[in-house]
LOMARDREN-124725 format. One record per atom (N, C-alpha, C): residue number from 1; x, y, z. Coordinates in steps of 0.05 Angstrom, whole numbers. Layout:
<rs>
R pos   east  north     up
R NUM      X      Y      Z
...
</rs>
This chain:
<rs>
R pos   east  north     up
R   1    341    110     -5
R   1    310     98     -5
R   1    292    121      0
R   2    270    123    -18
R   2    251    143    -16
R   2    230    139      5
R   3    222    158     19
R   3    199    154     40
R   3    175    169     31
R   4    152    156     29
R   4    128    170     26
R   4    110    165     49
R   5     84    172     43
R   5     66    167     67
R   5     39    155     57
R   6     26    135     72
R   6      1    123     65
R   6    -18    127     88
R   7    -40    137     80
R   7    -62    142     99
R   7    -69    115    113
R   8    -68    116    141
R   8    -75     92    157
R   8   -101     84    155
R   9   -122    103    156
R   9   -151     94    154
R   9   -157     77    176
R  10   -148     83    200
R  10   -154     68    225
R  10   -184     68    230
R  11   -197     45    232
R  11   -225     43    239
R  11   -234     52    267
R  12   -215     53    285
R  12   -221     61    312
R  12   -212     92    316
R  13   -205    102    297
R  13   -197    132    299
R  13   -217    148    283
R  14   -223    177    288
R  14   -238    193    272
R  14   -232    190    241
R  15   -251    188    226
R  15   -248    184    195
R  15   -234    207    185
R  16   -242    231    193
R  16   -230    255    180
R  16   -200    260    190
R  17   -190    244    206
R  17   -161    248    216
R  17   -143    240    192
R  18   -155    226    173
R  18   -139    219    149
R  18   -126    247    133
R  19   -144    268    134
R  19   -138    293    122
R  19   -115    306    139
R  20   -117    305    164
R  20    -95    316    181
R  20    -67    301    173
R  21    -69    275    169
R  21    -44    262    160
R  21    -34    272    135
R  22    -54    274    118
R  22    -45    285     89
R  22    -31    313     92
R  23    -43    330    106
R  23    -35    355    110
R  23     -7    356    126
R  24     -4    339    143
R  24     25    339    156
R  24     44    328    138
R  25     38    306    121
R  25     57    294    101
R  25     65    320     83
R  26     47    333     73
R  26     51    356     52
R  26     70    376     64
R  27     63    383     89
R  27     79    407    101
R  27    106    398    107
R  28    111    370    114
R  28    136    361    121
R  28    154    354     97
R  29    142    358     75
R  29    157    355     46
R  29    158    324     39
R  30    142    306     46
R  30    141    279     35
R  30    129    282      4
R  31    139    267    -14
R  31    135    273    -43
R  31    109    258    -49
R  32     99    239    -35
R  32     76    223    -45
R  32     56    217    -24
R  33     31    218    -29
R  33     11    209    -10
R  33     -4    184    -20
R  34     -5    159    -10
R  34    -23    138    -19
R  34    -48    141     -4
R  35    -68    139    -21
R  35    -98    144    -12
R  35   -111    114    -16
R  36   -116     99      3
R  36   -130     72     -2
R  36   -155     72      4
R  37   -167     49      5
R  37   -197     50      8
R  37   -204     29     26
R  38   -218     30     46
R  38   -228     11     66
R  38   -257      9     68
R  39   -266     17     92
R  39   -297     14     99
R  39   -310     42    102
R  40   -293     63     97
R  40   -304     92    103
R  40   -303    107     78
R  41   -285    122     71
R  41   -284    141     49
R  41   -281    126     21
R  42   -295    136      0
R  42   -286    128    -27
R  42   -260    139    -33
R  43   -242    122    -44
R  43   -213    131    -49
R  43   -211    155    -67
R  44   -227    157    -88
R  44   -227    179   -105
R  44   -237    207    -94
R  45   -259    205    -74
R  45   -268    226    -60
R  45   -248    235    -41
R  46   -235    216    -26
R  46   -215    225     -7
R  46   -190    236    -17
R  47   -182    226    -42
R  47   -159    239    -55
R  47   -163    263    -62
R  48   -189    271    -75
R  48   -197    298    -83
R  48   -195    317    -58
R  49   -207    307    -35
R  49   -205    325    -14
R  49   -176    331     -2
R  50   -161    309     -3
R  50   -133    311      7
R  50   -117    331    -12
R  51   -122    330    -37
R  51   -109    344    -57
R  51   -114    373    -54
R  52   -143    378    -48
R  52   -149    407    -44
R  52   -144    420    -21
R  53   -131    403     -1
R  53   -126    412     25
R  53    -94    412     29
R  54    -81    404      8
R  54    -51    405      8
R  54    -38    421    -14
R  55    -13    426    -16
R  55     -4    445    -37
R  55     14    428    -58
R  56     30    409    -51
R  56     49    400    -70
R  56     50    370    -70
R  57     43    354    -49
R  57     46    325    -49
R  57     33    311    -71
R  58     46    291    -84
R  58     34    278   -106
R  58     16    256    -94
R  59     -4    247   -110
R  59    -26    227   -102
R  59    -22    200   -114
R  60    -25    181    -98
R  60    -30    153   -112
R  60    -53    141    -99
R  61    -72    132   -118
R  61   -100    125   -108
R  61   -101     94   -108
R  62   -108     80    -87
R  62   -109     51    -86
R  62    -90     42    -64
R  63    -87     15    -65
R  63    -97     -4    -85
R  63   -126     -6    -91
R  64   -137     -5   -112
R  64   -162    -10   -121
R  64   -168    -38   -128
R  65   -190    -50   -115
R  65   -194    -78   -122
R  65   -205    -83   -153
R  66   -188    -99   -168
R  66   -197   -102   -197
R  66   -219   -122   -197
R  67   -228   -135   -178
R  67   -251   -150   -178
R  67   -278   -135   -175
R  68   -273   -108   -170
R  68   -296    -90   -162
R  68   -297    -68   -179
R  69   -275    -55   -186
R  69   -271    -30   -204
R  69   -263    -39   -232
R  70   -275    -31   -254
R  70   -267    -38   -279
R  70   -245    -19   -288
R  71   -231    -25   -310
R  71   -212     -6   -320
R  71   -221     21   -327
R  72   -244     23   -342
R  72   -255     50   -350
R  72   -261     65   -324
R  73   -272     52   -304
R  73   -280     68   -279
R  73   -255     77   -267
R  74   -235     64   -265
R  74   -210     70   -254
R  74   -196     94   -268
R  75   -198     91   -295
R  75   -184    112   -311
R  75   -198    138   -308
R  76   -226    136   -309
R  76   -244    161   -307
R  76   -237    175   -279
R  77   -233    158   -257
R  77   -230    170   -231
R  77   -203    182   -230
R  78   -186    170   -241
R  78   -158    184   -239
R  78   -156    207   -254
R  79   -169    210   -278
R  79   -171    234   -293
R  79   -185    255   -278
R  80   -208    248   -264
R  80   -226    266   -251
R  80   -210    280   -227
R  81   -195    262   -211
R  81   -179    275   -191
R  81   -156    293   -200
R  82   -142    284   -222
R  82   -121    298   -233
R  82   -128    326   -243
R  83   -153    325   -254
R  83   -166    351   -265
R  83   -175    369   -243
R  84   -187    359   -223
R  84   -200    376   -203
R  84   -177    387   -183
R  85   -155    373   -179
R  85   -136    378   -159
R  85   -112    393   -174
R  86   -109    387   -202
R  86    -87    401   -212
R  86    -61    390   -208
R  87    -56    364   -201
R  87    -35    354   -195
R  87    -34    323   -207
R  88     -7    311   -211
R  88     -7    283   -221
R  88    -19    266   -203
R  89    -30    244   -214
R  89    -46    224   -197
R  89    -34    196   -211
R  90    -27    183   -191
R  90    -20    152   -198
R  90    -41    132   -189
R  91    -38    108   -197
R  91    -59     87   -193
R  91    -48     64   -180
R  92    -57     51   -162
R  92    -49     26   -152
R  92    -71      6   -152
R  93    -68    -18   -162
R  93    -88    -37   -161
R  93    -81    -62   -148
R  94    -99    -79   -142
R  94    -91   -105   -127
R  94   -118   -124   -130
R  95   -115   -146   -113
R  95   -138   -164   -115
R  95   -156   -161    -90
R  96   -147   -148    -70
R  96   -161   -144    -45
R  96   -167   -171    -33
R  97   -189   -178    -20
R  97   -193   -200     -2
R  97   -219   -211     -9
R  98   -226   -238     -4
R  98   -252   -249     -9
R  98   -272   -235      7
R  99   -267   -224     32
R  99   -287   -209     48
R  99   -293   -186     33
R 100   -276   -168     22
R 100   -285   -146      7
R 100   -299   -156    -20
R 101   -286   -169    -36
R 101   -295   -175    -62
R 101   -320   -192    -64
R 102   -322   -213    -49
R 102   -345   -231    -47
R 102   -367   -223    -28
R 103   -359   -217     -5
R 103   -382   -211     15
R 103   -389   -180     13
R 104   -373   -164     13
R 104   -383   -135     13
R 104   -396   -127    -15
R 105   -380   -135    -35
R 105   -389   -127    -61
R 105   -408   -149    -78
R 106   -405   -172    -67
R 106   -421   -193    -80
R 106   -411   -200   -109
R 107   -384   -200   -111
R 107   -370   -207   -137
R 107   -354   -232   -135
R 108   -350   -245   -156
R 108   -337   -269   -153
R 108   -304   -263   -153
R 109   -292   -277   -134
R 109   -262   -269   -127
R 109   -244   -292   -145
R 110   -257   -312   -156
R 110   -242   -333   -170
R 110   -225   -320   -193
R 111   -204   -333   -197
R 111   -182   -328   -220
R 111   -175   -296   -215
R 112   -170   -287   -190
R 112   -165   -260   -185
R 112   -137   -254   -195
R 113   -118   -273   -198
R 113    -93   -267   -208
R 113    -93   -260   -238
R 114   -110   -273   -254
R 114   -116   -266   -282
R 114   -127   -242   -287
R 115   -147   -234   -266
R 115   -163   -210   -270
R 115   -141   -187   -266
R 116   -123   -189   -247
R 116   -106   -169   -239
R 116    -89   -162   -265
R 117    -78   -186   -277
R 117    -61   -182   -302
R 117    -78   -165   -324
R 118   -103   -175   -329
R 118   -118   -162   -351
R 118   -124   -135   -344
R 119   -127   -126   -319
R 119   -134    -98   -312
R 119   -110    -82   -316
R 120    -83    -90   -309
R 120    -62    -76   -318
R 120    -60    -72   -348
R 121    -60    -92   -361
R 121    -62    -92   -390
R 121    -80    -73   -402
R 122   -106    -72   -393
R 122   -126    -54   -402
R 122   -123    -25   -393
R 123   -111    -21   -371
R 123   -110      5   -358
R 123    -90     22   -371
R 124    -67     12   -376
R 124    -44     28   -388
R 124    -54     46   -410
R 125    -66     35   -434
R 125    -73     54   -456
R 125    -97     72   -447
R 126   -114     66   -432
R 126   -135     84   -422
R 126   -122    108   -407
R 127   -107    103   -387
R 127    -92    122   -374
R 127    -75    144   -390
R 128    -67    133   -414
R 128    -51    148   -432
R 128    -67    166   -451
R 129    -98    159   -447
R 129   -115    175   -467
R 129   -121    159   -492
R 130   -112    135   -494
R 130   -120    121   -517
R 130   -149    110   -516
R 131   -161    105   -539
R 131   -189     93   -539
R 131   -186     66   -530
R 132   -205     55   -509
R 132   -201     27   -501
R 132   -209      7   -523
R 133   -191    -14   -523
R 133   -198    -36   -543
R 133   -183    -59   -532
R 134   -195    -70   -511
R 134   -186    -92   -498
R 134   -208   -111   -491
R 135   -201   -139   -499
R 135   -221   -160   -492
R 135   -206   -181   -482
R 136   -209   -190   -456
R 136   -194   -210   -445
R 136   -214   -232   -438
R 137   -204   -251   -422
R 137   -222   -272   -416
R 137   -239   -263   -393
R 138   -232   -243   -377
R 138   -252   -236   -352
R 138   -261   -206   -357
R 139   -240   -190   -370
R 139   -245   -162   -369
R 139   -245   -152   -400
R 140   -263   -129   -404
R 140   -264   -119   -431
R 140   -273    -91   -429
R 141   -262    -76   -449
R 141   -270    -46   -450
R 141   -263    -39   -479
R 142   -285    -29   -492
R 142   -282    -22   -520
R 142   -296      6   -527
R 143   -281     21   -538
R 143   -293     48   -549
R 143   -294     70   -533
R 144   -284     72   -509
R 144   -282     92   -492
R 144   -253    107   -492
R 145   -258    132   -492
R 145   -234    150   -489
R 145   -239    170   -467
R 146   -219    179   -453
R 146   -223    199   -431
R 146   -231    226   -444
R 147   -252    239   -434
R 147   -257    265   -443
R 147   -240    286   -429
R 148   -231    281   -404
R 148   -212    299   -388
R 148   -184    294   -400
R 149   -168    312   -395
R 149   -135    305   -400
R 149   -128    280   -388
R 150   -113    265   -406
R 150   -104    238   -397
R 150    -82    243   -375
R 151    -92    228   -350
R 151    -71    233   -327
R 151    -42    218   -330
R 152    -42    198   -352
R 152    -15    186   -357
R 152     -3    177   -329
R 153    -20    164   -313
R 153    -14    154   -287
R 153      8    131   -287
R 154     24    133   -268
R 154     44    112   -263
R 154     22     90   -250
R 155     31     64   -257
R 155     15     41   -246
R 155     29     25   -227
R 156     17     18   -204
R 156     33      1   -182
R 156     11    -22   -178
R 157     27    -42   -173
R 157      9    -68   -170
R 157     18    -78   -140
R 158     -2    -84   -123
R 158      1    -94    -98
R 158      3   -124   -103
R 159     24   -135    -92
R 159     32   -164    -97
R 159     42   -178    -73
R 160     43   -204    -74
R 160     50   -220    -53
R 160     57   -248    -67
R 161     39   -261    -80
R 161     43   -285    -90
R 161     58   -286   -118
R 162     67   -309   -130
R 162     84   -307   -152
R 162     69   -297   -177
R 163     42   -302   -182
R 163     30   -291   -203
R 163     27   -260   -204
R 164     22   -249   -179
R 164     17   -221   -177
R 164     47   -208   -183
R 165     67   -222   -173
R 165     91   -210   -175
R 165     99   -207   -208
R 166     92   -228   -223
R 166     96   -227   -248
R 166     79   -205   -262
R 167     55   -202   -254
R 167     42   -180   -264
R 167     53   -153   -256
R 168     64   -151   -235
R 168     77   -123   -224
R 168    100   -117   -243
R 169    111   -137   -254
R 169    134   -134   -272
R 169    124   -120   -299
R 170     98   -118   -305
R 170     90   -102   -326
R 170     83    -72   -319
R 171     85    -66   -291
R 171     77    -37   -282
R 171    101    -24   -277
R 172     96      0   -266
R 172    118     17   -258
R 172    130     10   -230
R 173    113     -5   -214
R 173    121     -4   -186
R 173    106    -28   -175
R 174    119    -41   -156
R 174    104    -63   -142
R 174    103    -56   -112
R 175     83    -60    -99
R 175     79    -52    -67
R 175     73    -75    -54
R 176     89    -79    -32
R 176     88   -100    -13
R 176     75    -91     13
R 177     57   -106     26
R 177     45   -101     51
R 177     52   -121     74
R 178     55   -112     97
R 178     59   -127    120
R 178     84   -151    113
R 179    104   -140    109
R 179    126   -156     98
R 179    150   -151    116
R 180    163   -176    121
R 180    193   -172    134
R 180    212   -167    114
R 181    235   -157    122
R 181    255   -149    103
R 181    264   -174     86
R 182    265   -198     99
R 182    278   -222     86
R 182    258   -229     65
R 183    232   -230     69
R 183    212   -235     49
R 183    209   -215     27
R 184    216   -189     35
R 184    214   -167     15
R 184    240   -170     -6
R 185    262   -182      6
R 185    286   -185    -14
R 185    281   -208    -31
R 186    265   -228    -24
R 186    260   -253    -44
R 186    241   -241    -65
R 187    219   -226    -56
R 187    200   -215    -74
R 187    212   -198    -94
R 188    229   -178    -81
R 188    243   -159   -101
R 188    260   -172   -121
R 189    276   -195   -110
R 189    292   -209   -133
R 189    276   -221   -153
R 190    252   -235   -146
R 190    234   -247   -164
R 190    221   -226   -184
R 191    215   -204   -174
R 191    205   -182   -187
R 191    228   -172   -210
R 192    250   -167   -202
R 192    272   -159   -223
R 192    280   -179   -242
R 193    277   -204   -234
R 193    280   -226   -254
R 193    256   -224   -276
R 194    234   -222   -266
R 194    213   -220   -286
R 194    214   -194   -303
R 195    219   -174   -289
R 195    222   -147   -305
R 195    242   -147   -324
R 196    265   -162   -319
R 196    286   -162   -338
R 196    279   -176   -363
R 197    263   -198   -359
R 197    251   -216   -381
R 197    234   -197   -398
R 198    217   -176   -387
R 198    202   -159   -400
R 198    214   -133   -412
R 199    237   -132   -404
R 199    253   -107   -409
R 199    243    -81   -397
R 200    231    -85   -374
R 200    224    -64   -356
R 200    238    -60   -331
R 201    234    -35   -317
R 201    250    -31   -296
R 201    231    -24   -271
R 202    216    -44   -263
R 202    196    -38   -239
R 202    209    -33   -211
R 203    200    -12   -200
R 203    209     -6   -177
R 203    195    -20   -153
R 204    206    -22   -130
R 204    195    -38   -105
R 204    189    -21    -85
R 205    163    -19    -74
R 205    154     -4    -53
R 205    143    -21    -28
R 206    143    -14     -6
R 206    131    -30     17
R 206    117    -11     37
R 207     92    -19     42
R 207     77     -5     62
R 207     87    -14     91
R 208     94      3    106
R 208    104     -7    132
R 208     93     12    156
R 209     78      1    172
R 209     65     15    195
R 209     88     26    211
R 210     87     54    224
R 210    107     66    238
R 210     98     79    260
R 211    111     78    284
R 211    108     94    306
R 211    134     99    320
R 212    145    123    320
R 212    169    128    335
R 212    164    131    364
R 213    177    120    383
R 213    172    121    412
R 213    141    113    416
R 214    132     88    409
R 214    105     83    410
R 214     95     78    438
R 215     71     83    443
R 215     58     77    470
R 215     42     50    463
R 216     30     43    487
R 216     14     14    484
R 216     -6     17    463
R 217    -22     41    460
R 217    -41     42    441
R 217    -33     38    411
R 218     -9     47    406
R 218      2     44    382
R 218     10     13    375
R 219     22      1    395
R 219     33    -25    392
R 219      9    -44    390
R 220    -10    -39    406
R 220    -35    -58    406
R 220    -55    -56    382
R 221    -51    -29    367
R 221    -64    -28    342
R 221    -50    -46    321
R 222    -23    -46    320
R 222     -9    -64    301
R 222    -15    -93    308
R 223    -13    -98    336
R 223    -21   -128    344
R 223    -49   -136    334
R 224    -69   -120    337
R 224    -96   -127    323
R 224    -92   -130    294
R 225    -74   -113    279
R 225    -72   -116    253
R 225    -62   -140    240
R 226    -46   -152    256
R 226    -32   -178    245
R 226    -46   -203    249
R 227    -67   -202    267
R 227    -81   -226    276
R 227    -91   -240    251
R 228   -102   -230    231
R 228   -117   -243    209
R 228    -94   -252    191
R 229    -67   -246    194
R 229    -51   -254    174
R 229    -33   -280    183
R 230    -36   -283    208
R 230    -16   -305    221
R 230    -21   -333    208
R 231    -44   -340    205
R 231    -53   -365    193
R 231    -55   -366    162
R 232    -55   -344    152
R 232    -59   -340    123
R 232    -35   -351    104
R 233    -43   -368     83
R 233    -23   -378     67
R 233     -3   -357     56
R 234     22   -365     60
R 234     45   -345     50
R 234     54   -329     74
R 235     33   -317     86
R 235     41   -299    109
R 235     47   -318    134
R 236     33   -337    137
R 236     41   -352    162
R 236     70   -365    158
R 237     76   -375    133
R 237    104   -384    131
R 237    127   -360    132
R 238    120   -339    125
R 238    136   -315    128
R 238    142   -312    158
R 239    121   -312    174
R 239    124   -309    204
R 239    140   -333    217
R 240    136   -356    205
R 240    150   -380    215
R 240    181   -378    207
R 241    188   -366    185
R 241    214   -359    178
R 241    228   -341    197
R 242    212   -322    206
R 242    221   -301    223
R 242    223   -309    249
R 243    219   -334    258
R 243    222   -346    284
R 243    198   -346    301
R 244    173   -343    286
R 244    148   -344    306
R 244    131   -367    297
R 245    143   -390    295
R 245    129   -413    286
R 245    108   -422    307
R 246    114   -420    333
R 246     96   -426    354
R 246     70   -410    352
R 247     73   -383    346
R 247     50   -366    346
R 247     32   -374    320
R 248     44   -379    298
R 248     31   -389    277
R 248     18   -415    279
R 249     30   -434    294
R 249     16   -458    298
R 249     -7   -457    316
R 250     -3   -437    337
R 250    -27   -431    354
R 250    -50   -418    339
R 251    -45   -402    321
R 251    -65   -385    304
R 251    -80   -404    285
R 252    -67   -428    277
R 252    -81   -447    258
R 252    -98   -465    273
R 253    -97   -463    300
R 253   -117   -478    318
R 253   -143   -464    320
R 254   -146   -439    311
R 254   -171   -420    310
R 254   -177   -414    339
R 255   -161   -402    354
R 255   -164   -396    382
R 255   -183   -371    382
R 256   -192   -365    405
R 256   -206   -339    411
R 256   -189   -318    406
R 257   -199   -297    391
R 257   -182   -274    382
R 257   -167   -263    409
R 258   -180   -261    431
R 258   -166   -248    453
R 258   -141   -265    464
R 259   -143   -293    459
R 259   -123   -309    467
R 259   -101   -306    448
R 260   -108   -306    422
R 260    -86   -302    400
R 260    -73   -275    404
R 261    -87   -256    410
R 261    -72   -227    414
R 261    -54   -229    438
R 262    -60   -243    456
R 262    -46   -245    478
R 262    -17   -258    475
R 263    -20   -279    455
R 263      3   -294    448
R 263     24   -283    429
R 264     16   -259    419
R 264     33   -246    398
R 264     52   -226    412
R 265     78   -237    410
R 265    100   -220    423
R 265    107   -195    407
R 266    117   -175    422
R 266    125   -148    411
R 266    147   -154    386
R 267    165   -174    391
R 267    183   -179    368
R 267    171   -186    343
R 268    149   -198    340
R 268    136   -206    320
R 268    125   -180    304
R 269    113   -162    320
R 269    106   -139    308
R 269    128   -122    297
R 270    150   -124    308
R 270    175   -108    300
R 270    185   -117    274
R 271    180   -145    268
R 271    189   -156    243
R 271    176   -146    218
R 272    152   -133    221
R 272    136   -124    200
R 272    130    -93    204
R 273    138    -79    223
R 273    130    -52    228
R 273    156    -35    240
R 274    154     -9    238
R 274    173      6    246
R 274    166     16    276
R 275    174      5    294
R 275    168      8    324
R 275    192     12    339
R 276    196     31    355
R 276    217     39    374
R 276    226     67    373
R 277    249     69    385
R 277    260     98    383
R 277    270    104    355
R 278    280    129    351
R 278    288    135    325
R 278    309    119    314
R 279    329    113    330
R 279    352     99    320
R 279    341     71    312
R 280    321     60    329
R 280    308     34    320
R 280    296     34    292
R 281    282     53    287
R 281    265     56    264
R 281    286     61    242
R 282    305     79    247
R 282    325     82    224
R 282    339     56    215
R 283    346     39    234
R 283    360     14    230
R 283    340     -5    215
R 284    316     -4    221
R 284    296    -21    208
R 284    294    -10    178
R 285    291     13    174
R 285    291     27    147
R 285    313     17    129
R 286    336     16    145
R 286    364      8    130
R 286    361    -23    121
R 287    349    -39    139
R 287    345    -67    133
R 287    324    -69    108
R 288    305    -52    103
R 288    286    -53     80
R 288    304    -45     55
R 289    319    -24     59
R 289    335    -13     36
R 289    356    -36     27
R 290    371    -49     45
R 290    386    -70     39
R 290    371    -95     25
R 291    346    -96     31
R 291    332   -118     19
R 291    321   -111    -10
R 292    330    -87    -20
R 292    321    -80    -47
R 292    297    -66    -50
R 293    286    -54    -26
R 293    262    -38    -26
R 293    271    -11    -36
R 294    258      1    -58
R 294    264     30    -65
R 294    253     47    -47
R 295    227     45    -38
R 295    211     65    -22
R 295    196     51     -3
R 296    195     63     20
R 296    180     56     43
R 296    156     78     46
R 297    132     66     43
R 297    108     86     47
R 297    104     81     78
R 298    107    102     92
R 298    102    101    120
R 298     74    102    125
R 299     63     83    144
R 299     34     84    151
R 299     36     94    181
R 300     32    119    184
R 300     35    130    212
R 300     12    119    231
R 301     20    108    254
R 301      0    101    272
R 301    -13    122    288
R 302    -38    126    288
R 302    -49    146    300
R 302    -62    143    326
R 303    -55    156    346
R 303    -63    149    375
R 303    -72    177    385
R 304    -83    174    411
R 304    -88    197    428
R 304    -63    215    431
R 305    -40    203    439
R 305    -16    216    441
R 305     -2    227    415
R 306     -8    215    393
R 306      1    223    366
R 306    -20    225    348
R 307    -38    245    349
R 307    -61    244    330
R 307    -53    249    299
R 308    -62    231    283
R 308    -57    233    256
R 308    -28    224    250
R 309    -13    214    270
R 309     13    204    267
R 309     32    226    258
R 310     25    251    265
R 310     39    272    257
R 310     68    275    269
R 311     68    266    295
R 311     95    270    307
R 311    115    247    297
R 312    105    223    290
R 312    123    203    277
R 312    134    214    252
R 313    113    226    235
R 313    122    235    209
R 313    142    258    212
R 314    138    276    229
R 314    158    296    234
R 314    184    285    242
R 315    185    265    262
R 315    212    255    270
R 315    227    243    247
R 316    214    227    228
R 316    227    219    204
R 316    236    237    186
R 317    219    258    182
R 317    223    278    161
R 317    249    294    171
R 318    253    300    196
R 318    272    316    204
R 318    297    303    217
R 319    294    280    222
R 319    316    265    238
R 319    328    242    226
R 320    319    235    199
R 320    327    210    186
R 320    353    215    171
R 321    368    197    169
R 321    395    203    155
R 321    386    206    124
R 322    404    221    111
R 322    401    230     85
R 322    392    210     64
R 323    401    183     70
R 323    397    162     53
R 323    370    155     52
R 324    354    158     73
R 324    326    152     75
R 324    305    175     80
R 325    316    200     75
R 325    298    222     81
R 325    279    225     57
R 326    255    238     64
R 326    237    242     40
R 326    250    259     19
R 327    241    255     -4
R 327    250    274    -27
R 327    235    300    -24
R 328    247    321    -35
R 328    239    350    -37
R 328    221    349    -60
R 329    194    356    -55
R 329    176    356    -77
R 329    182    376    -98
R 330    178    372   -122
R 330    180    394   -144
R 330    163    417   -141
</rs>
């Protein structure tokens, strides 16, 4: 199984720490850096900065919200970063959340699954340098061709629900977030069934937060991160299956956040994150590999004791078994 690195973009840490994580990942030989987008940096700007401060590591930008960024905008951004950095750039897309799409951007989030599928269909020819000629029910782009060299980006789809998984089967890779190995196994199986029907061979990746020998700050950061998912459709059922039905039931009563945080046991966090000593983390990585995950994108938890998550990345780069070691970049 391949290991890559995803920038954590922790909102309670210095924003520019993301660049320190990028440099550490590059120096340690990880083959790929995922550059997402939250409430601070624009992802194309951050990817350019990261690329100019590193030597070899490949870049994947996103997931970008298809309800906010149109296919032409995404293709132009990918070509821009690839040209400025002089390195291959891949693209990841997803539906994001109603908070981001509807409240932050003032866009309609309805029919997001259909918009995601149309975005993937429209993006592929644009990224390959072809003139756009797509007209769907929700998205359209006609007559534009990249002026810069075509990045020919690999496409990744962030998925969880059935419709998104079917769309991911049209792409090069599906990525899962905040997922137990058991749920990853089911989604990987569903993906491969859909991909076989399409004649494609879509790979499976999972973002997994990681801290080797975590302190309380690291554990509590993950605890805060899962709060919003416990009562969410699909995720709640996943945590019930993992043996935390009492916590999910409590979350659905809409308790005060402090009370819900106090009710989340460490074992629940360990079901969706890589937490513990190096042997614990290696065992969890093996669980994901057995579930059919081809790649784990480590999201290193940054703390005062481990700034930029660099110590965790170093431990996993130098002490992980050969089957899960990061690939050597070309």
